N, C-alpha and C positions, 0 to 999 in steps of 0.2 A: 513424393508429395502426395498425401491423402486427398482423396475426393469427398466432397461433401455437399448436401443437398440442403438448401435452405429455402424457406418460404417467406415472400415479402408480398404485400398487397399488390394487386394488379397495377393500381394507379402509380405506386412507387417505382415497381419495374418499368412501366411506361416512360416515366419521367428520367429515371436512369439512363434507359436506351436513348429518349429523345436528345438528352444532354451529352451522350456518347461518353459516358463515365466508364471506368474500368471497375465493374461490379466486384471481380474476384480480389483486386487490390484494395478496394475499399472495405471488403468484408475483412480481408487479413487485418487491415489496419484497426479496424473496430474490435477484433478479437484480440489483438495485441494490446491494445488499449484497456480493454476490459481485464485482461490477466494483470496488467501492471497495477491498475486500480485495486484489484484484489489483492495483490502482493502488499501495496502501500496500507489498505485497509486491516490487513492481517499483523503487519509490522506495528502500526499504531495502537491496535488492540492489545497486542502483547507488551507494548511500552508503557500502557496505562496500568497494566496489571502489576509492573514492577513497583517495588517500595521507592518512595520518593526520597532523594538524597536532600541532605540539608544544603542550602545555598552556600552557608559558610559555617566554619567551625571556629569557636573561640580557643584561645590558647588556654583558658582558664579551663574549659570543658575537657579539652584534651588532655590536659595534665591530670584532672580529676580521674578521668577514665584510666590512664596509665597507673596512677596511685592506687585505684580500685583493683587493677589486675595484677599489678607487681608489687603492691606494697610501698610504702613511703619510706 
């Protein structure tokens, strides 16, 4: 496991210690959440770039497309 130094305000560090919270575990959870949020944001941005699909296709439109492509 890699070792990392991070900086937090003194008041935050003091409060974490006072409450006896596991700083390393909290930081790991925060990093995992940030990575997950970034992955979701990337997926959403890519999805928004895709061409929208029609909600439904009418039989008439479909038959017209077939006739245009293959002839009647």
